[in-house]
C-alpha positions in Angstrom: -43.0 -79.9 -0.8 -42.7 -76.3 0.2 -42.2 -77.4 3.8 -39.1 -79.4 2.9 -37.6 -76.2 1.0 -38.1 -74.2 4.2 -36.4 -76.9 6.2 -33.5 -77.1 3.7 -33.0 -73.3 3.8 -33.1 -73.4 7.6 -30.6 -76.2 7.9 -28.4 -74.5 5.3 -28.4 -71.3 7.0 -27.7 -72.9 10.3 -24.8 -74.9 8.8 -23.2 -71.6 7.4 -24.0 -69.3 10.2 -22.4 -71.4 13.0 -19.0 -71.9 11.4 -19.0 -68.2 10.3 -19.6 -66.8 13.6 -16.9 -68.9 15.1 -14.6 -68.0 12.5 -15.4 -64.2 12.9 -14.9 -64.4 16.7 -11.5 -65.9 16.0 -10.6 -63.0 13.8 -12.0 -60.2 16.0 -11.1 -61.7 19.4 -8.1 -60.5 21.3 -4.9 -62.7 21.2 -2.8 -62.0 24.1 -1.5 -65.4 25.4 0.4 -65.5 28.6 1.8 -68.1 30.9 -1.2 -67.7 33.4 -3.8 -67.8 30.7 -2.2 -71.1 29.3 -2.1 -72.8 32.8 -4.6 -75.2 33.9 -7.4 -73.7 36.3 -8.9 -75.9 38.8 -11.2 -73.9 40.9 -8.6 -71.4 42.1 -6.2 -74.2 43.2 -2.9 -74.9 41.7 -2.8 -78.3 40.2 -0.9 -81.1 41.6 0.5 -83.8 39.2 -0.9 -84.4 35.7 -4.2 -83.2 34.4 -4.5 -86.5 32.3 -6.0 -88.9 34.8 -8.6 -91.6 34.2 -11.9 -91.0 35.9 -14.1 -93.9 37.0 -16.6 -94.8 34.3 -19.4 -94.7 36.9 -19.4 -91.0 36.9 -20.2 -90.9 33.3 -22.8 -93.6 33.6 -24.5 -91.7 36.4 -24.4 -88.5 34.3 -26.0 -90.5 31.2 -28.6 -92.0 33.5 -29.6 -88.4 34.7 -29.7 -87.2 31.1 -32.0 -90.1 30.1 -34.6 -89.4 32.8 -34.3 -85.6 32.3 -35.2 -86.2 28.6 -38.0 -88.4 29.8 -39.5 -85.5 31.6 -39.3 -83.4 28.5 -41.3 -86.0 26.7 -43.7 -86.5 29.4 -44.8 -82.9 30.0 -46.4 -82.2 26.7 -48.0 -85.7 26.8 -49.6 -84.8 30.1 -51.0 -81.5 28.8 -53.0 -83.2 26.0 -53.7 -86.4 27.7 -57.3 -85.7 28.2 -57.9 -84.8 24.5 -56.3 -88.1 23.2 -58.0 -90.5 25.7 -57.1 -94.2 26.4 -54.6 -94.5 23.4 -52.4 -91.8 25.0 -52.6 -93.6 28.3 -51.4 -96.8 26.8 -48.6 -95.3 24.8 -47.5 -93.3 27.9 -47.6 -96.4 30.1 -45.5 -98.2 27.5 -43.0 -95.4 27.3 -42.7 -95.2 31.1 -42.5 -99.0 31.6 -39.6 -99.2 29.0 -37.7 -96.4 31.0 -38.6 -98.2 34.2 -37.0 -101.4 32.9 -33.9 -99.5 32.0 -33.7 -97.9 35.5 -34.0 -101.3 37.0 -31.3 -102.7 34.8 -29.0 -99.9 35.7 -29.8 -100.4 39.4 -29.0 -104.1 39.1 -25.8 -103.6 37.4 -24.7 -101.1 40.1 -24.7 -98.1 37.9 -26.4 -96.0 40.6 -23.8 -96.7 43.3 -21.8 -93.7 43.9 -18.0 -94.5 44.2 
């Protein structure tokens, strides 16, 4: 039960600390708006036309797929470090995990989500 108390205190402190720091930075930070600071900055180039354009959804799908497989590596690294201690059960569970992700990759490939526009 004590573990839940520590968890609740940790979450509570985090929930109070983050907004408090953001609020304090808005109080203390300098406020000198100018036309240059309010303008849109695009890699040192002056913008042409409206900044509100629609991007191809393929870019977002590509980024999400990258994140999925990046997170996969985060899960596989600890699994690989304790693999010998866990035995065959770990091998089967890891294989199922990788198979599900491989199925997702094949699905995305067949749908054309990996085609760069």
